[in-house]
N, C-alpha and C positions, 0 to 999 in steps of 0.2 A: 660136464653138464649132462643131466638126464631129463628127458621130456616124456611125459605120460599123457596120452590122449584120453580125455574124459568125455562124458556125454555133454550135450547142449553146447558144443563148440568151446568147451573149456579145456585148458591144458594145465598140467601140474609140472612145474619146472624146478628141478633141484640143481642149484648152482654149487660150484666148487669152493667158493670162499665168500666171506662176509662182504668184501669190497664189491664183488660182482652183484651180490644180493642187494646192497643199498643203491648201487648204480641202476639196477633194473627197476627198483621201486621209485627212484627220485629223479632220474635223468630224462624221463619222458617229457611230453607225450610221445608214445610210440605208434607208428603206423606201419602196416604191412599191406602192400597192394592197395593203397589208398583207403584202408579200413583202420579205424582207431582200435588200438589194442589196450584194453584196460588191465593194468597190472595191479594185483593186490596181494597182500601178505596172506599166507595160508593160515587158516583157523580150523580147529577141529569141528566147529559148528557149521562150516561151509557146506552148502547143499547146492548141487547143480540144478535143482528144481526151482531155486529162488529166481524170480524174474530179473532182479537187479542186485548189484552188490550192496552190502550193508555199510561198508566202510570204503573210503577212497583216500589216497594220498594226493594232496594238492599243494602247490606252491602258493604261499600267501605273501603279499607285499605290504609293508608298513611304510607308506610314503610320509615324508616330512618328520620322521622319527628323529628326535634330538640325539646328538652324538653321545651324550652320557648314558644312553640306554644300550649302546652297542657293546654289550658284554655277554658272554656265553650264557651265564646263569639268568640274566634278565631276558634275553631273547628266547631262551628255552621256556621260561615262565610265560612269556607272551604267547608263544605257540600253544602251550598247554591250556590257555584260556579258550582256545578255539577247538581243541581236540587233544591229540598226543603228538608232541614234537618228535619228528623222525630225524631231521637233518637241518643244520644251519648252513646257509650258502657260504662258500669259501670267501667270496668277495665281501660279504657282509662281515664275517668274522675278522678278516684282516684289514678292514676299513679301506679297502681299495675302491669301494663305491659306498657313498653315504647319502645318495639321493633317496634311497629306500632300503629297508632291511628286508631280506627274503628268507623265509622259513618254510620247510616242508613239514606239513601237518597231516596226520591221519584224522579225517573227520568222520563222524557217524552220520550217515545219510538219513537215518531214521529220526534224527533230531533236527530242530530248526538250526540253520546256519547262523553264526554270529556275524551280523553285518558290519559292525564297527566296534572298535575299542578306543576309548578316550584316555590319553595319558598326558598330564601336564600341558594341556592345551594343544596337544598334537594328536592327530587321528591316524 
């Protein structure tokens, strides 16, 4: 792992493998000394002068989602309705938990958030 100190209290972290990369993006929220650490994917358009991040990865829950929607392709499509699907929760994919589906989605914070998706009488 390599860490580069940037202006405005930003850090650029280069990880050694894809597994660590996705873990850093999706296993949070992360805190250091009681301060929230926002982790975001690198973009060539990133500017340390921007006051807020433009995109953020968030975990979204779909409560009461019917079991026939618990397929990788369907769950990925649901996540893509909110932004860009990054990761599907292991327990959701393996049907170890069916109270709700959990999907990591990269959302564009400059656009209005999608508050609700209706599917076959399930929200």
